[in-house]
C-alpha positions in Angstrom: -21.6 -42.2 -31.5 -25.0 -44.3 -32.2 -26.2 -46.6 -29.7 -29.1 -48.9 -29.3 -32.0 -47.1 -27.7 -33.2 -48.9 -24.3 -36.7 -48.8 -23.5 -39.2 -50.5 -21.3 -39.3 -54.2 -20.2 -40.9 -55.2 -23.3 -38.2 -54.0 -25.4 -35.5 -56.1 -23.4 -37.5 -59.1 -23.6 -38.2 -58.9 -27.2 -34.3 -57.7 -28.0 -33.1 -59.9 -25.6 -30.3 -61.5 -28.2 -29.4 -58.2 -29.5 -28.8 -56.8 -26.1 -26.5 -59.9 -25.2 -24.5 -58.9 -28.3 -24.3 -55.7 -27.4 -23.2 -56.4 -23.8 -20.4 -59.0 -25.0 -19.2 -56.2 -27.4 -19.2 -53.6 -24.3 -17.3 -55.9 -22.2 -14.7 -56.4 -24.6 -14.4 -52.7 -25.2 -14.1 -51.8 -21.4 -10.6 -52.2 -21.1 -10.3 -49.3 -24.0 -12.4 -46.6 -22.4 -9.4 -44.9 -20.4 -7.4 -45.1 -23.5 -10.1 -43.8 -25.6 -10.7 -40.8 -22.9 -6.9 -40.4 -23.0 -6.6 -40.2 -26.8 -10.0 -38.0 -27.4 -8.8 -35.4 -24.7 -6.0 -34.6 -27.4 -8.3 -34.6 -30.3 -8.8 -31.2 -31.8 -12.0 -29.8 -30.8 -13.5 -29.4 -34.2 -13.6 -33.4 -34.6 -15.8 -34.0 -31.4 -19.2 -33.1 -31.4 -22.4 -33.8 -28.8 -22.9 -37.6 -29.0 -26.0 -39.2 -30.6 -27.0 -41.6 -28.0 -30.2 -42.7 -25.7 -29.3 -43.1 -22.0 -31.3 -43.8 -19.1 -32.6 -40.8 -16.4 -32.2 -41.1 -13.0 -35.8 -40.1 -12.6 -37.0 -42.8 -15.0 -37.0 -43.5 -18.7 -35.0 -42.7 -21.4 -33.4 -39.4 -23.0 -31.9 -38.6 -26.3 -29.0 -36.3 -25.9 -29.9 -34.9 -29.4 -33.2 -34.1 -28.5 -32.5 -32.5 -25.2 -29.8 -30.1 -26.3 -30.3 -26.4 -25.7 -31.2 -24.2 -28.5 -27.9 -22.1 -28.5 -25.7 -24.1 -26.2 -25.5 -27.5 -24.4 -23.3 -28.4 -21.2 -22.6 -31.8 -20.3 -21.8 -32.1 -16.5 -19.9 -35.5 -15.6 -20.8 -35.8 -11.9 -20.1 -38.3 -9.2 -22.4 -39.3 -6.0 -19.3 -40.1 -3.9 -16.9 -37.3 -4.7 -16.9 -34.4 -2.5 -15.7 -31.8 -5.0 -18.4 -32.7 -7.5 -20.8 -32.4 -4.6 -19.1 -29.2 -3.9 -20.0 -27.8 -7.3 -23.8 -28.6 -7.2 -25.0 -25.0 -5.9 -23.0 -23.4 -8.6 -24.1 -25.7 -11.3 -27.8 -24.9 -10.2 -27.3 -21.1 -10.6 -25.8 -21.8 -14.0 -28.6 -23.7 -15.2 -30.9 -21.3 -14.0 -29.1 -18.0 -15.0 -28.7 -18.9 -18.6 -31.8 -20.8 -19.1 -33.4 -18.1 -20.7 -30.2 -17.4 -22.8 -30.7 -21.0 -24.8 -28.5 -23.0 -22.6 -29.0 -26.5 -21.6 -27.5 -28.4 -18.8 -27.4 -32.3 -18.7 -25.6 -34.2 -15.9 -24.1 -37.7 -16.5 -22.8 -40.0 -14.2 -20.2 -42.2 -15.9 -19.0 -44.3 -12.9 -19.0 -47.7 -12.1 -20.9 -49.1 -9.3 -23.2 -46.2 -8.8 -26.7 -47.2 -9.7 -29.5 -45.4 -11.1 -31.6 -45.7 -7.7 -28.3 -44.3 -5.8 -28.1 -41.4 -8.3 -32.0 -40.6 -7.9 -31.3 -40.4 -4.2 -28.6 -38.4 -4.5 -30.2 -35.9 -7.1 -33.3 -35.8 -4.5 -30.9 -35.2 -1.5 -29.3 -32.2 -3.4 -32.4 -30.9 -5.0 -31.1 -31.0 -8.5 -33.2 -29.2 -11.1 -31.4 -30.6 -14.2 -31.9 -33.7 -15.9 -29.3 -36.8 -14.9 -28.6 -39.3 -17.0 -26.5 -42.8 -16.3 -23.5 -43.0 -18.9 -23.1 -46.7 -18.7 -19.6 -47.9 -19.3 -18.4 -44.1 -19.4 -18.8 -44.4 -23.2 -19.8 -40.8 -23.4 -17.1 -39.6 -21.3 -14.8 -41.4 -23.5 -16.0 -40.1 -26.3 -15.7 -36.4 -25.6 -12.2 -36.8 -23.9 -13.2 -36.6 -20.2 -11.7 -38.7 -17.3 -12.6 -36.1 -13.9 -15.6 -35.6 -12.1 -16.8 -32.9 -12.0 -15.5 -31.9 -15.6 -17.7 -30.0 -17.9 -18.0 -30.1 -21.8 -19.7 -26.8 -23.7 -21.0 -27.4 -27.2 -22.5 -24.6 -29.2 -25.9 -24.8 -31.0 -24.6 -26.9 -33.9 -23.0 -29.5 -31.1 -19.8 -28.5 -31.9 -17.2 -28.8 -28.9 -16.4 -25.4 -27.5 -14.9 -25.8 -24.0 -13.9 -28.6 -21.7 -12.4 -28.4 -18.5 -12.8 -27.4 -14.7 -15.9 -25.1 -13.9 -13.8 -22.7 -11.8 -10.6 -22.5 -10.0 -11.8 -22.6 -6.3 -10.1 -25.9 -5.7 -6.5 -26.2 -5.7 -5.9 -29.8 -4.7 -7.8 -33.0 -3.8 -8.2 -33.2 -0.4 -8.2 -29.7 0.3 -10.8 -27.2 1.2 -11.9 -24.4 -1.4 -10.9 -20.9 -1.5 -12.2 -17.8 -3.0 -12.6 -18.4 -6.8 -10.2 -16.0 -8.8 -11.2 -17.7 -12.4 -14.7 -18.6 -13.4 -13.7 -20.6 -16.3 -17.0 -22.1 -17.2 -19.2 -18.9 -17.1 -16.6 -16.7 -19.2 -16.7 -19.5 -21.8 -20.7 -19.6 -21.7 -20.6 -15.8 -22.0 -18.3 -15.8 -25.0 -20.1 -18.5 -26.7 -23.6 -16.8 -26.3 -22.3 -13.5 -27.4 -20.5 -15.1 -30.4 -17.0 -14.4 -29.2 -14.1 -16.7 -29.3 -13.4 -18.7 -25.9 -9.9 -17.6 -24.8 -9.4 -20.4 -22.8 -11.2 -23.3 -24.4 -9.5 -26.0 -22.7 -8.7 -26.1 -18.7 -7.5 -29.0 -16.6 -10.4 -30.3 -14.4 -9.7 -31.3 -10.6 -11.7 -33.8 -8.8 -11.9 -37.5 -8.7 -11.1 -40.0 -11.7 -14.0 -41.5 -13.3 -14.8 -44.9 -12.0 -14.4 -46.8 -15.1 -15.5 -50.7 -15.2 -13.1 -52.5 -13.0 -10.1 -53.9 -15.0 -8.1 -57.2 -14.4 -4.7 -56.0 -13.1 -1.8 -58.4 -12.5 1.1 -57.8 -10.6 4.2 -55.9 -11.9 5.9 -59.5 -11.8 3.6 -60.4 -14.2 2.5 -63.8 -12.6 -1.2 -63.7 -11.8 -1.2 -67.3 -11.2 0.2 -67.1 -7.6 -1.8 -66.1 -4.8 -1.5 -62.3 -4.3 0.8 -61.5 -0.8 -1.6 -58.6 -0.2 -5.5 -58.9 -0.1 -8.3 -57.0 1.4 -9.4 -59.7 3.5 -5.9 -60.3 5.4 -4.5 -57.1 5.5 -6.2 -54.0 4.0 -9.5 -54.1 5.9 -7.6 -54.1 9.2 -5.4 -51.0 7.9 -8.7 -49.1 6.9 -10.5 -50.2 10.4 -7.6 -48.8 12.4 -6.5 -46.0 10.5 -9.5 -44.8 8.6 -12.8 -45.8 9.3 -13.3 -43.3 12.3 -14.0 -40.7 9.6 -14.6 -42.6 6.7 -17.9 -44.3 7.6 -21.6 -43.8 7.2 -22.4 -40.5 9.0 -18.7 -39.6 9.5 -17.0 -36.2 8.5 -14.9 -38.4 5.6 -16.5 -37.5 2.0 -16.9 -41.5 1.5 -16.9 -44.5 3.3 -14.2 -47.3 3.4 -16.0 -50.2 5.4 -16.0 -52.9 2.6 -14.3 -54.0 -0.3 -16.5 -52.5 -2.9 -15.9 -48.9 -1.2 -12.0 -49.4 -0.9 -12.0 -50.6 -4.4 -13.8 -47.4 -5.6 -11.3 -45.2 -3.8 -8.1 -47.4 -4.3 -6.2 -44.8 -6.4 -7.0 -42.0 -3.9 -6.1 -44.5 -0.7 -2.8 -45.0 -2.5 -1.9 -41.6 -3.4 -3.0 -39.5 -0.3 -1.3 -42.2 2.0 1.7 -42.0 0.1 2.1 -38.4 0.2 0.9 -37.8 4.1 -2.1 -36.2 3.4 -4.1 -39.0 5.1 -4.7 -39.9 8.0 -4.4 -36.1 8.3 -1.5 -35.2 11.1 0.7 -32.0 10.8 3.0 -32.2 13.4 6.5 -33.4 11.8 7.5 -36.7 13.5 10.7 -36.6 16.0 9.6 -33.0 17.0 7.4 -33.3 20.1 5.6 -36.3 21.1 1.9 -36.0 21.3 -1.3 -38.0 22.4 -3.8 -38.9 19.4 -1.2 -39.1 16.8 -3.2 -40.0 13.7 -0.4 -41.8 11.4 0.5 -44.7 9.5 3.3 -46.5 9.4 5.6 -46.8 6.3 4.9 -50.5 6.2 1.0 -50.1 5.9 1.5 -47.4 3.3 3.7 -49.8 1.3 1.1 -52.7 1.9 -1.6 -50.5 0.5 0.3 -49.2 -2.6 1.1 -52.8 -3.1 -2.8 -54.0 -2.9 -3.6 -51.2 -5.6 -0.9 -52.5 -7.7 -2.2 -55.8 -7.8 -5.4 -55.0 -9.0 -7.3 -54.7 -5.4 -7.7 -58.8 -4.8 -10.1 -59.6 -2.4 -8.5 -62.7 -0.8 -10.3 -65.3 1.5 -13.6 -63.4 3.0 -13.2 -65.9 6.0 -10.0 -63.9 6.9 -12.0 -60.5 7.1 -11.7 -58.9 10.9 -15.0 -58.3 12.6 -16.7 -55.0 11.8 -15.6 -52.1 13.5 -17.8 -50.8 16.3 -18.2 -47.3 17.1 -19.6 -46.1 20.6 -22.2 -44.0 20.0 -22.7 -41.4 22.7 -20.2 -40.5 25.3 -16.8 -42.3 25.2 -16.1 -41.6 28.6 -19.5 -42.3 30.1 -22.5 -39.7 30.9 -20.4 -36.2 31.3 -20.8 -34.1 34.6 -22.1 -31.3 32.7 -23.3 -31.0 28.8 -23.6 -27.7 26.8 -24.8 -27.2 23.7 -25.7 -23.6 21.6 -29.2 -22.6 22.4 -30.4 -23.2 19.0 -29.3 -25.0 15.8 -27.2 -23.5 13.2 -27.8 -23.9 9.7 -24.6 -24.3 7.6 -25.0 -23.2 3.7 -24.9 -25.4 0.8 -21.4 -23.7 -0.7 -18.7 -21.4 -0.2 -15.5 -21.2 2.3 -15.7 -23.4 5.1 -17.2 -21.7 8.3 -15.9 -20.7 11.8 -18.8 -20.3 13.8 -18.2 -19.2 17.8 -21.1 -20.2 19.9 -21.5 -18.7 23.5 -22.9 -20.7 26.1 -23.1 -19.5 29.5 -21.8 -22.1 32.5 -23.8 -20.6 35.1 -21.7 -22.2 38.1 -21.8 -20.5 41.3 -18.4 -22.0 41.9 -15.3 -22.9 40.2 -15.1 -26.2 38.6 -12.1 -28.5 37.8 -12.4 -30.1 34.2 -10.0 -33.3 33.5 -11.6 -33.9 30.1 -13.9 -32.5 27.3 -15.7 -34.6 24.8 -17.5 -33.4 21.8 -20.8 -34.9 20.2 -21.3 -33.7 16.8 -24.8 -33.1 15.8 -24.0 -33.7 12.3 -20.6 -35.4 11.8 -20.6 -35.0 8.2 -19.8 -31.1 8.5 -18.6 -30.6 11.9 -14.6 -30.6 11.2 -13.1 -29.4 14.7 -14.1 -27.8 17.6 -11.9 -25.5 20.0 -13.3 -24.7 23.3 -12.3 -21.2 24.9 -13.4 -19.2 28.2 -14.6 -15.7 28.5 -15.2 -14.0 31.5 -15.3 -10.4 30.0 -18.1 -10.5 28.4 -16.5 -9.6 24.7 -18.1 -13.0 23.2 -21.5 -12.2 24.3 -21.3 -8.7 22.6 -20.1 -10.2 19.6 -22.9 -12.7 19.7 -25.4 -10.0 20.3 -24.4 -7.8 17.4 -24.3 -11.0 14.8 -27.8 -12.2 13.4 -28.5 -15.8 14.0 -26.9 -18.3 16.5 -23.2 -17.3 17.2 -20.9 -15.1 15.3 -18.0 -16.3 12.6 -14.3 -15.6 13.2 -10.9 -16.7 11.7 -9.9 -20.4 12.4 -8.5 -20.6 16.0 -9.4 -17.3 17.1 -12.4 -16.4 19.1 -12.3 -12.7 18.0 -11.2 -11.8 22.0 -8.3 -12.8 24.2 -9.8 -15.9 26.0 -9.3 -16.2 30.1 -8.5 -19.6 29.4 -9.5 -22.7 27.2 -10.5 -26.4 27.5 -8.8 -27.8 24.7 -9.9 -29.1 21.1 -11.5 -31.9 19.0 -11.1 -33.8 15.7 -12.8 -36.6 14.2 -10.9 -39.5 15.3 -9.7 -38.5 18.5 -10.2 -40.1 21.8 -10.7 -37.8 24.7 -7.7 -37.8 26.9 -8.2 -36.9 30.9 -5.3 -34.8 32.0 -2.8 -36.6 34.7 -4.4 -37.2 38.1 -4.3 -34.1 40.1 -4.3 -31.6 37.2 -7.2 -29.8 36.1 -8.3 -27.0 34.0 -10.5 -24.0 36.2 -13.8 -23.2 34.8 -14.2 -19.9 36.6 -17.6 -19.4 38.6 -19.7 -17.5 36.0 -17.5 -17.9 32.9 -19.0 -18.2 29.3 -17.9 -21.1 27.2 -17.3 -20.3 23.7 -17.0 -23.0 21.3 -15.5 -22.5 17.7 -16.9 -25.0 15.3 -15.3 -25.5 12.1 -18.2 -26.3 9.4 -17.3 -28.0 6.2 -19.6 -27.2 3.2 -21.1 -30.4 1.5 -23.0 -29.0 -1.4 -26.3 -28.9 0.5 -27.8 -27.0 3.4 -27.3 -28.8 6.7 -28.1 -28.6 10.5 -26.0 -28.9 13.4 -26.1 -28.7 17.2 -23.1 -30.0 18.7 -22.6 -30.8 21.9 -19.6 -30.4 24.7 -19.5 -32.5 27.7 -17.3 -32.0 30.7 -15.7 -34.5 33.2 -14.9 -33.1 36.4 -12.0 -34.2 38.8 -13.0 -36.7 41.5 -9.7 -36.2 43.4 -8.4 -33.1 44.9 -6.4 -31.1 42.3 -3.1 -29.6 43.1 -2.4 -27.7 39.9 -4.4 -25.5 37.8 -3.4 -25.3 34.0 -3.4 -21.7 32.6 -2.4 -20.7 29.1 0.0 -18.4 27.5 0.3 -17.1 24.1 4.0 -17.1 22.3 3.9 -14.6 19.6 6.1 -11.8 18.1 5.8 -8.8 20.7 3.9 -5.8 19.4 2.4 -8.1 16.7 -1.0 -7.1 17.3 0.0 -3.2 17.4 1.4 -3.2 14.1 4.6 -5.0 15.0 4.0 -7.8 12.4 3.6 -6.5 8.7 4.2 -9.0 5.6 5.4 -7.6 2.5 3.4 -8.3 -0.7 5.2 -10.7 -3.0 7.4 -12.3 -0.4 7.1 -16.1 -0.7 9.3 -17.1 2.4 9.0 -14.1 4.8 10.3 -15.1 8.2 8.5 -14.0 11.7 10.1 -14.8 15.0 9.1 -14.8 18.4 10.7 -15.4 21.6 9.7 -15.3 25.3 11.5 -16.5 28.6 9.5 -17.9 31.6 9.6 -16.4 35.0 8.2 -19.5 36.8 8.7 -23.3 36.6 6.2 -24.9 34.4 4.9 -28.1 33.1 3.8 -27.7 29.3 0.5 -29.6 28.9 -0.8 -28.5 25.4 0.3 -26.2 22.5 -1.7 -24.8 19.6 -0.2 -23.3 17.0 -2.4 -20.6 14.8 -1.6 -18.8 11.8 -4.0 -17.8 8.5 -4.0 -18.0 5.1 -0.4 -17.1 4.4 0.9 -19.3 6.9 3.7 -21.9 5.6 5.6 -23.4 8.5 6.1 -22.9 12.3 8.5 -24.4 14.4 8.7 -23.7 18.1 11.4 -24.9 20.6 12.7 -24.3 24.0 16.2 -23.3 25.2 16.7 -24.1 28.4 18.9 -22.0 31.2 22.0 -24.4 30.6 21.9 -23.5 27.0 20.5 -27.0 25.6 17.6 -27.1 23.4 14.3 -29.0 22.9 11.8 -29.4 20.1 8.2 -28.5 20.9 6.4 -28.9 17.7 6.9 -28.4 14.1 4.5 -27.8 11.4 6.2 -28.0 8.2 3.1 -28.1 5.6 0.7 -25.4 7.2 -3.0 -25.9 6.4 -5.4 -23.3 7.9 -8.0 -26.0 7.8 -6.2 -28.2 9.9 -5.7 -26.4 13.1 -5.5 -28.5 16.3 -4.6 -28.6 20.2 -2.0 -30.6 20.6 -1.7 -32.5 24.2 1.9 -34.1 25.2 2.0 -37.6 25.9 3.9 -36.5 29.0 3.9 -32.7 30.5 7.0 -31.0 29.5 9.3 -29.7 32.3 10.2 -26.2 31.5 12.5 -24.7 34.1 12.4 -20.9 35.3 14.6 -18.9 32.5 13.9 -21.2 29.7 13.1 -19.4 26.4 10.3 -20.5 24.1 11.6 -19.7 20.5 9.1 -19.4 17.3 10.1 -19.3 13.9 7.6 -19.1 10.9 7.4 -18.4 7.4 4.8 -16.7 5.3 4.0 -16.8 1.8 2.3 -13.5 0.5 3.3 -14.3 -3.3 1.0 -14.8 -6.2 2.0 -18.5 -6.1 0.4 -19.1 -2.9 -3.1 -20.5 -3.9 -4.7 -19.3 -0.9 -3.6 -15.9 -0.8 -6.7 -13.9 -0.6 -5.0 -10.7 -2.5 -4.9 -10.5 -5.9 -2.6 -8.9 -6.7 -0.6 -9.3 -3.4 -0.6 -6.7 -1.2 1.1 -6.1 2.3 -0.6 -7.7 5.2 -0.7 -6.9 9.1 -1.8 -8.5 12.2 -5.6 -8.6 12.5 -8.5 -10.6 13.4 -9.9 -11.3 9.9 -9.1 -14.3 7.9 -7.5 -11.8 5.3 -5.2 -10.4 8.0 -2.4 -12.5 9.6 -1.6 -13.8 13.0 1.6 -15.6 14.1 1.0 -17.9 17.7 1.6 -20.6 19.5 -1.0 -21.1 22.3 0.5 -23.0 25.3 -1.2 -24.9 28.4 0.9 -24.6 31.4 0.6 -26.1 34.9 2.9 -24.7 37.7 5.9 -27.1 38.6 5.2 -26.9 42.5 2.1 -28.4 43.6 -0.5 -26.4 45.8 -0.8 -27.8 49.5 -4.6 -27.8 49.1 -7.5 -27.2 46.8 -8.3 -24.3 48.7 -4.9 -22.8 48.0 -5.1 -23.7 44.4 -4.3 -20.7 42.0 -4.0 -20.4 38.6 -1.6 -17.5 36.7 -3.8 -14.8 35.5 -3.5 -13.1 32.2 -2.5 -10.3 33.4 0.4 -11.5 35.0 1.7 -13.4 32.2 1.0 -10.2 30.1 3.4 -8.2 32.8 5.9 -11.0 32.3 5.7 -10.6 28.5 6.3 -6.5 29.0 9.2 -7.3 31.3 11.0 -10.0 29.0 10.8 -7.4 26.1 12.0 -4.6 27.9 14.9 -6.8 28.9 15.5 -7.9 25.7 15.7 -4.3 24.3 17.8 -3.0 27.2 20.3 -6.0 26.9 20.7 -5.5 22.9 21.6 -1.6 23.6 23.0 -1.1 26.7 26.3 -1.0 25.4 25.3 1.7 22.8 26.5 5.5 23.1 23.2 6.7 21.9 20.9 8.3 25.2 18.9 5.8 26.5 15.4 5.0 25.2 12.2 5.1 27.4 12.6 1.2 28.0 16.3 1.6 29.1 15.3 4.6 31.5 12.4 2.5 32.9 14.8 -0.3 33.7 17.4 1.7 35.0 14.7 3.5 37.5 13.6 0.1 38.3 17.4 -1.0 39.4 17.5 2.4 41.9 15.5 1.5 44.8 15.4 5.0 45.7 13.6 5.8 42.7 11.9 2.7 41.4 8.5 3.3 39.9 6.0 0.3 40.1 5.3 -1.9 37.2 2.0 -0.4 37.0 3.6 3.1 36.2 
């Protein structure tokens, strides 16, 4: 591939007619680039070699690919400044460049995406501390020539410039929009080792996963073929409003979203992703199934809006009349509910590493209150919104969190998502980007006991560079007398933590059930489903004493990285005698891309991410109001534990009372309990 060599400004002035001619030819050819990439992807490797071309460097100047190639191997890496998967691979690529440098491998980065300028590329390279050269592949010509259509995608050439490997770097990403998993197959490293050792590459072609290359914008018409009529869907009139209402709280400068969607240019660059992720329900992220429980802060998009977005993309992303644009969205800086009554944060900032699995870090914060406090709302202010995925706040009166913190170097300690590593004495709720804090109904509050520790679990997402965060928690106390105190209760398989739950290896749809009867009237305020990497789905229902049932929550497509606390729109009344039922399914097969064991192995209940759990944490308040705040009492965890034993014993007794076999210890205990003369205490 021979292209004119661009040089300095004098070159452009003296060759302006040649450049004009070349530019015209490039414009005429742009529409063919995606086709060329597709065609070249199917060409035999022997027909593809390292292109002969000169390209501008992000650092300044011009480089010749042929003179830059390595002595024994050359690796072209097609990158994007905006793609989160591309950025996530930067640390690995830097390691590869350094480790194989002495072996004769040269790593060269290329950015083929329209709309990403040399200045932006240079700033991005500095931000991520790239140490290998980065070139601008204007018009994606090199990408098309070597059959590449994804960022990041790598192309490995041998010492003679012949194509040896093309595809992904490794298999850590399973689908776009998902968090990385542990790498199972390091395809690129295997290919490099084979090439340098003059061995045949077993798998010379793999499918890359990432963001489509943003080829120069092509004119599109509607499927009806009538491009003379004004499009009925435009960015200015409809799309901008949808994105402002549904997306911009995360997808804006400084937000947790991996790219911004605040203007036409940004929306056009990510148009295909917008269409795809809204159509399949991935975005906006909301896990509960519609019609199975009504919750506050529901993040969803009506089908009508999804269809409008798809139509806009099909029409070619028309702008429309800019005068119809809505005013820019305003995002309140600081505390949404005003100045909190108390603000807490870790004693020091936490450094988030550049790569690897997401980190769930627990920070122990003493509250130092001499008296109980009555919390009606909690708000979270991330110190670094680009890495804080969500936050859950627990309470600890046992000192267990402090002990774990003391044993762990650095600020805080790490645990699996949604579990702080101890049995909490209570909780203050959760937060995710886009959530607006909702105060509890009047006269209800969560008790923050005097002297309790606040334990916040912060879910950190890796960005490809080292980040620093110090998240703040703001608490708002009740301004009116409180007559109902919130308490927590787990719904889980009885005996699960003691070996009562075992998921066999290679089971792809293993069923786990749990039931629990309530021994007091209650109002359900919140629910938090929790499983680990094998989790597949969870459904929770209530069976009332009259036999009728009601839905509580249903997570049909479990995602370990999207665990939240869901607050009911209205407190959910559950009379005494109601049975809560949980049914969950787990996938412990090789087909589960997030299975941490290869080959699959038997998995039991445990606190590690590679273990499993199956819990629905409930927050309740008593049905009856306390006569005064002084007489306000919170149901203690010990009482709930005894209720659970009582319920389980009763179930076992009922299931076997008609049996002719001798009574087991539980049956004997219940028989004694029914004999007032010899009835032992529950403690006995």
